[in-house]
C-alpha positions in Angstrom: 151.0 84.7 64.0 150.8 87.1 66.9 152.2 86.3 70.3 150.7 87.3 73.6 153.2 90.0 74.1 151.7 91.8 71.1 148.2 91.8 72.5 146.4 94.6 74.3 145.5 95.4 77.0 149.0 95.2 78.6 150.2 94.3 81.1 147.2 92.0 81.4 148.4 89.6 78.7 152.0 89.8 79.9 150.9 88.6 83.3 148.7 85.9 81.8 151.6 84.6 79.7 153.8 84.5 82.8 151.1 82.6 84.7 151.0 80.0 81.8 154.6 79.2 82.5 153.8 78.1 86.1 152.4 74.6 86.6 149.3 74.7 88.7 147.2 71.5 88.8 144.5 71.3 91.4 145.9 70.2 94.8 149.5 70.8 93.5 149.6 74.6 93.7 152.9 75.0 95.4 154.6 76.6 92.3 151.9 79.1 91.6 151.6 80.0 95.3 155.3 80.8 95.4 155.0 82.8 92.2 152.3 84.9 93.8 154.1 85.5 97.0 157.3 86.4 95.1 155.3 88.8 93.0 154.0 90.5 96.1 157.5 90.8 97.6 159.0 92.1 94.4 156.3 94.9 94.2 156.5 95.8 97.9 153.0 94.5 98.7 151.8 92.9 101.9 150.8 89.3 101.5 149.8 86.3 103.6 148.6 82.8 103.4 146.3 80.8 105.5 146.5 77.2 106.8 145.0 75.7 103.6 147.2 77.7 101.3 145.0 80.5 100.1 147.0 83.7 99.2 145.9 87.3 100.0 147.8 90.2 98.6 146.9 93.7 99.8 147.3 97.1 98.1 146.6 100.4 99.9 144.1 102.9 98.6 145.4 105.5 96.1 145.8 109.0 97.7 142.4 110.5 98.5 140.5 107.2 98.4 141.5 105.9 101.8 137.8 106.1 103.0 136.5 104.1 100.1 135.2 100.5 100.9 137.8 97.8 100.7 137.2 95.7 97.6 138.2 92.0 97.4 139.2 90.8 94.0 138.8 87.0 94.0 140.1 84.2 91.7 141.5 80.6 92.2 145.0 79.5 91.5 144.5 76.0 90.1 143.5 74.9 86.6 141.8 71.9 85.1 144.5 69.7 83.5 143.1 68.0 80.4 145.0 67.2 77.2 144.3 65.4 73.9 145.2 61.7 74.0 148.1 62.2 71.5 149.6 65.2 73.3 152.7 64.4 75.5 152.5 66.8 78.4 153.3 66.8 82.1 151.0 69.3 83.9 153.2 69.2 87.0 156.3 70.4 85.3 155.6 71.7 81.7 154.5 75.2 80.8 151.2 75.8 79.0 151.9 76.8 75.3 149.5 79.7 74.5 148.8 80.6 70.9 146.9 83.4 69.2 144.5 82.0 66.6 141.8 84.0 64.8 141.1 86.4 67.7 141.4 83.8 70.4 144.1 82.6 72.7 144.2 78.9 73.0 146.8 76.2 74.1 148.6 73.6 72.1 146.7 70.4 72.8 145.9 71.1 76.4 143.6 73.2 78.5 144.7 76.9 78.5 144.1 77.7 82.1 142.3 81.0 81.3 139.9 79.6 83.9 141.0 81.3 86.1 144.4 82.5 84.9 143.1 85.5 83.2 141.4 86.6 86.4 144.7 86.2 88.3 146.4 88.3 85.6 143.8 91.0 86.1 144.5 91.0 89.8 148.2 91.4 89.2 147.6 94.2 86.8 145.5 96.1 89.3 148.1 95.5 92.0 150.9 97.1 89.9 148.9 99.9 88.3 149.7 103.4 89.2 146.8 104.9 87.1 143.7 103.3 88.6 142.0 105.3 91.3 140.7 102.9 93.9 140.1 102.3 97.6 141.9 99.5 99.6 142.3 96.3 97.6 142.5 92.7 98.8 143.3 90.1 96.1 142.3 86.6 97.3 143.5 83.6 95.3 142.1 80.4 96.6 143.4 76.8 96.2 141.8 73.7 94.7 138.6 75.3 93.3 138.3 72.9 90.4 138.2 69.6 92.3 136.8 70.4 95.7 136.4 74.2 96.4 138.8 73.4 99.2 140.2 76.9 99.6 136.7 78.4 99.9 135.6 75.7 102.2 138.6 76.2 104.5 138.6 80.0 104.4 138.3 81.3 108.0 136.6 84.4 109.4 139.0 87.2 109.9 141.3 86.5 106.9 139.5 89.1 104.8 138.4 92.6 105.8 136.5 93.8 102.7 132.8 94.4 102.3 132.6 94.0 98.5 133.8 91.0 96.5 134.3 91.0 92.8 134.6 87.4 91.6 136.6 87.3 88.3 135.8 83.7 87.5 133.0 84.1 85.0 133.2 83.2 81.3 130.7 85.2 79.4 131.5 88.9 78.8 128.5 91.1 78.9 126.8 88.9 81.6 126.9 89.7 85.3 126.4 86.9 87.6 124.7 87.3 91.0 124.0 83.7 91.8 125.2 80.1 91.1 124.3 76.5 91.5 125.3 74.3 94.4 126.7 70.9 93.8 127.5 67.5 95.2 129.3 64.4 93.8 127.8 60.9 93.8 130.4 58.0 93.7 129.6 54.4 92.9 132.0 51.5 93.4 131.4 48.0 91.9 133.3 45.0 93.2 133.9 42.3 90.6 135.4 38.8 90.3 138.1 38.4 87.7 137.4 35.3 85.4 139.3 33.6 82.7 138.7 34.8 79.1 136.3 32.3 77.4 138.0 30.0 74.9 138.0 30.7 71.2 137.6 34.5 71.8 139.0 37.6 70.2 139.4 41.0 71.9 138.0 44.2 70.4 138.7 47.7 71.6 135.8 50.2 71.0 136.9 53.9 71.2 135.0 57.1 71.4 136.9 60.4 70.7 136.6 63.8 69.1 133.7 65.0 71.4 133.6 68.7 72.5 133.3 67.9 76.2 133.3 71.1 78.2 132.2 72.4 81.5 129.7 70.2 83.3 127.8 73.3 84.5 128.2 75.9 81.7 127.9 73.4 78.8 125.5 70.8 80.2 122.5 72.2 78.3 124.2 72.1 74.9 123.3 68.5 74.1 126.9 67.5 73.7 127.8 63.8 73.6 129.0 62.0 76.7 131.7 59.5 75.8 130.8 57.2 78.6 127.1 57.0 77.6 128.0 56.5 73.9 130.6 53.8 74.6 128.2 52.0 76.9 125.6 51.7 74.1 128.1 49.5 72.2 129.2 47.5 75.2 125.6 46.9 76.3 124.5 45.8 72.8 127.5 43.5 72.3 126.9 42.0 75.7 123.3 41.3 75.0 123.6 40.2 71.4 127.0 38.5 71.2 127.8 37.3 74.7 130.6 39.9 74.8 132.7 39.8 78.0 134.0 43.1 79.5 137.7 43.4 80.2 138.0 47.2 80.6 136.0 50.4 80.6 137.9 53.7 80.8 136.1 56.9 80.1 136.1 60.5 81.1 138.4 62.1 83.7 137.4 65.1 85.9 134.1 65.3 87.9 133.4 68.7 86.4 134.1 68.0 82.8 131.8 66.3 80.3 133.5 63.1 79.1 135.2 63.6 75.8 136.9 60.3 75.3 136.4 56.7 76.4 137.4 53.2 75.4 136.2 49.7 76.3 137.7 46.3 75.7 135.5 43.2 75.2 136.1 39.6 74.2 133.6 38.0 71.7 133.4 34.5 70.2 135.8 34.4 67.3 133.1 33.1 65.0 130.9 36.1 65.8 133.6 38.7 65.0 132.2 39.7 61.6 128.7 40.0 63.0 130.0 42.2 65.8 131.9 44.5 63.4 128.8 44.8 61.2 126.7 45.7 64.3 129.3 48.3 65.3 129.1 49.9 61.9 125.3 50.0 62.0 125.2 51.5 65.5 128.0 54.0 64.7 126.1 55.3 61.7 123.0 55.8 63.9 124.9 57.6 66.7 126.8 59.9 64.2 123.4 60.8 62.7 122.1 61.6 66.2 125.0 64.0 66.8 125.4 65.3 63.2 125.1 68.9 64.2 126.1 68.9 67.9 129.3 66.7 67.5 130.5 66.9 64.0 134.0 65.6 64.9 132.8 62.5 66.7 135.1 59.5 66.1 134.0 55.9 66.7 136.4 53.0 66.2 136.5 49.3 66.7 139.7 47.3 66.3 141.1 43.9 67.3 143.6 44.0 70.1 145.5 41.4 72.2 143.4 39.3 74.5 143.3 40.5 78.1 144.3 38.2 80.9 140.8 38.3 82.5 137.3 39.6 82.1 134.8 40.6 84.9 132.1 38.3 86.1 128.8 38.4 84.2 126.7 39.6 87.0 128.9 42.7 87.7 129.1 43.3 83.9 125.3 43.3 83.6 124.9 45.5 86.6 127.5 48.0 85.5 126.3 48.3 81.9 122.7 48.5 82.9 123.4 51.2 85.6 125.5 53.3 83.2 122.7 53.0 80.6 120.1 54.1 83.2 122.1 56.8 84.9 120.7 60.2 84.1 123.1 62.6 82.4 122.4 66.2 81.3 119.6 68.7 82.2 117.1 67.3 84.7 115.1 70.5 85.3 115.0 74.0 83.8 114.5 76.9 86.2 111.1 78.2 86.9 112.7 81.3 88.6 114.9 82.5 85.8 113.8 81.9 82.2 116.3 79.9 80.0 118.5 78.8 83.0 119.2 75.2 83.9 118.0 74.5 87.4 119.2 70.9 88.0 121.6 68.7 86.1 123.8 65.6 86.4 127.1 64.7 84.8 128.2 61.1 84.3 131.9 62.2 84.6 134.0 59.0 84.5 134.1 55.2 84.6 137.4 53.7 85.7 138.7 50.2 86.4 140.8 50.3 89.6 143.2 47.9 91.3 141.7 45.3 93.7 139.0 44.3 91.3 136.9 47.5 91.6 135.2 49.8 89.1 134.7 53.5 90.1 131.9 55.6 88.6 132.0 59.3 89.3 129.0 61.6 88.8 128.3 65.2 89.7 124.9 66.9 90.4 124.2 70.7 90.4 121.1 72.7 91.3 120.2 76.3 92.2 117.8 74.7 94.8 119.4 72.8 97.6 116.6 70.2 98.0 116.6 69.5 94.2 120.4 69.1 94.3 120.0 66.3 96.9 117.0 64.8 95.1 119.2 64.5 91.9 122.0 62.9 93.9 119.6 60.5 95.6 118.2 59.6 92.1 121.7 58.6 91.0 122.3 56.8 94.2 119.1 54.7 93.7 120.2 53.7 90.2 123.6 52.4 91.3 122.3 50.8 94.5 119.8 48.8 92.5 122.8 47.6 90.5 124.6 46.4 93.6 127.2 49.2 93.9 128.4 50.9 97.0 127.4 54.5 96.9 128.7 57.6 98.7 128.4 61.4 98.4 130.8 64.2 98.9 129.8 67.0 101.3 128.9 69.2 98.4 128.8 73.0 98.4 126.0 75.6 98.6 124.6 77.8 95.9 124.7 81.6 95.9 121.2 83.1 96.2 120.8 86.1 93.9 120.4 89.6 95.4 119.0 91.8 92.6 119.1 94.9 94.9 122.9 94.7 95.5 124.7 98.0 95.6 127.8 96.7 93.8 125.5 95.2 91.1 124.1 98.6 90.4 127.6 100.1 90.1 128.7 97.3 87.8 125.6 97.6 85.6 125.8 101.4 85.4 129.5 101.1 84.5 128.8 98.6 81.7 126.1 100.8 80.2 128.3 103.9 80.3 131.3 102.2 78.7 129.6 100.1 76.1 126.2 101.8 75.5 124.3 98.5 76.1 122.6 96.8 78.9 124.4 93.8 80.4 122.6 90.5 81.1 122.2 89.9 84.8 121.6 86.3 85.7 122.6 83.3 87.8 125.0 80.7 86.5 124.6 76.9 86.6 128.3 76.4 87.2 129.6 76.4 90.8 131.3 79.6 92.1 133.0 80.0 95.4 130.7 82.8 96.4 128.2 80.7 98.2 130.9 79.4 100.5 132.2 82.9 101.1 128.8 84.0 102.3 128.8 81.3 104.9 131.9 82.8 106.5 131.3 86.5 105.6 127.5 87.0 105.4 127.8 90.7 104.9 129.6 90.5 101.6 128.1 92.3 98.6 129.2 90.3 95.5 129.0 90.2 91.7 130.9 88.0 89.2 132.1 88.9 85.7 134.9 88.1 83.3 135.9 87.8 79.6 134.4 85.2 77.2 136.0 81.8 77.6 134.8 78.9 75.5 135.5 75.2 75.9 136.6 75.5 79.5 137.8 72.2 81.1 138.8 70.8 77.7 141.8 71.2 75.3 139.4 73.3 73.2 139.5 76.0 75.9 140.0 79.5 74.3 140.0 83.1 75.5 138.4 85.8 73.4 140.9 88.6 73.0 138.4 91.4 72.3 136.3 90.6 75.3 139.3 90.5 77.5 139.9 94.1 76.7 136.3 95.0 77.5 136.6 93.0 80.8 139.7 94.9 81.8 138.1 98.3 81.0 135.0 97.4 82.9 136.9 96.2 86.0 139.0 99.4 86.1 135.9 101.5 85.8 134.0 99.6 88.5 136.9 100.0 90.9 137.1 103.7 90.3 133.4 104.1 91.0 133.2 102.2 94.3 133.5 105.2 96.6 
């Protein structure tokens, strides 16, 4: 099996392997920030950080290109930290374990962090190259993109001086992105009363696993299963048909990831256990048939476990299960402006039992149209308010309106056609990029986003296509050389 050190282009994969050794969870970027600042110092490059922790590394123009426009290469330093349930891993201290498998780079049981680690690697390779002819370069690496776009939100005017920004955070080689969706999170909290477990009960744990999951923007249109929605079908049915009482519901994790795994614990009358298990088998078969092609590795399990100390009150149980059942998940509207693109969507990200007798439900809405984004969020709010939950919204972030007459877009398109003798796809992306926030602070910026092919982002199935990484690097170099 090949290692990353045997892959081309170099030093791109060398830098990516080095980045994999540095823990970088969202909101805990101290180690990767120091790594970047040390890199700048070791290579004699000017660097600075701002109050929120964003890093900027500057490289002068190559001789003769001093009058070329300053180009900002932009990525983010944090990564989504997801792992398989059987993987023992500490994202705050352990190094990612990259592997080369059948033309892809993937990690051993965890997210890879190619989103956006391969973009950072490209920045470092540009900063140390003595062969690329380019104007002044500013490499911006922001903090906490994945959980709050915090670095982009807090970026202040005057930190950057460039007029052109190349965002290296896209995941489909051969596609150039000139717009993105805006987003907002909707949070619901249920308060419940803990009650004694009914007499003569047994406890059953229903588990959902093996789903593909994925990015709640890029993958939302692929009809993948949501573990929270699937689990809730069992809980809802058992509650209605067998007087099941809910002791726990734990599903999903990150707001921007489609829920891959979930489990619930219910108590049922002991004399109904065989009927419940038979109903589980019947519904499992139906659900597996529904997802026969989209989720071939779906695993559904029901097993007896020790009785919990308490269950939640019946009113809250009914409200929660009905609300999760009714809560929209997936594509809400397709775009009327760009054929084949999702306009508006919602992700039922997680359901968690908390301390202090509370249940937290986290959802995330996206849209290319600001008013539709808030319409979707208000739809989710209405569902949970009808169920008696307390509902709040995050501040959200704006979309990036496409500019099809962009100068840097023309350069990027012409470069791709020259290098690969084919026309790239130019489109907007349903995922959130930081570009919309940059435009609020730097409205003059001319921007385009591109990158290598990454699949399974935000899940342990994340993988980076090696061949397209070479094309991405070649394209980036040529674009820099042609911005004059």
